[in-house]
N, C-alpha and C positions, 0 to 999 in steps of 0.2 A: 277696366286697367284704370288705376287713379292715374290722375295727369300730373305730367310731371313737376317735382318742386325743386327749387333752388338747394343743392347742396346734397341731392340723393345723388350717391354713389352708384355705377353700374351693378355692383354687385346686392345692395339693398334693392335695387329695383327687381332684379332677377327673383328676390325674396319677395317683397312685395307682390309680384304678381302669382308666384306661386302658393302664397297666402290667400291671394284674391280666387284663384281658380279651386282651392282645396274648400274654401268656404261657399262655392257656388255651387261646387257638387255636393256638398253635405246640404244644403238647402234643399237642392235637387231630390236627394234620396229623402230627406225630412218629407216632402211634398207626397213622394212615391207613398210612402208609410201612411201617410195620413189619407191618401186615395184608397190603398187597399184596405185600409181599417173601415171603410166605409164614409168617409169626409164627415165625420163628427163634427158637430160646431164646435170653435173657438172654447167658448162656455162649457161645454160637457167635457173636452179633454181639463181643461181648468179645473172644473170642480172633481174630477176624477185624481188631480195629481198631488202627489204627497211631498215628497221630498224630492227635489225645491218645489214649492209650490209653485205654480203657474199663473199667468195673467193673461187674458184676452190680448192684450196689447204683447205681452213678451210670445207668447204663441205667434202672432201676427209676423213680428220682427222675424222671429226664425225660420219661419217659413218661406219668408221674401228676401233670407238671406242679409238682414242688418247685422 
C-alpha cells in the first residue's frame, strides 16, 4: 500500500489501493506463467520477444511488479 500523501482524497486512495492490488495480482500471474514455462532465463525470454522488444531489465521489473 502506498503511504498517505497530502491532498489525497479518500476515493483516490481507494483507486490507488485497487490499482496496487491489481498490479500485484498481475505480477503474480506473470510469475506463474514464467514458472509453468520452465523458468527460462530473462535473456532467453528477451531474445524470443518481437513486439514489443523486451529487455532483461524490463522483464525483471514486470515479474517483480514494478
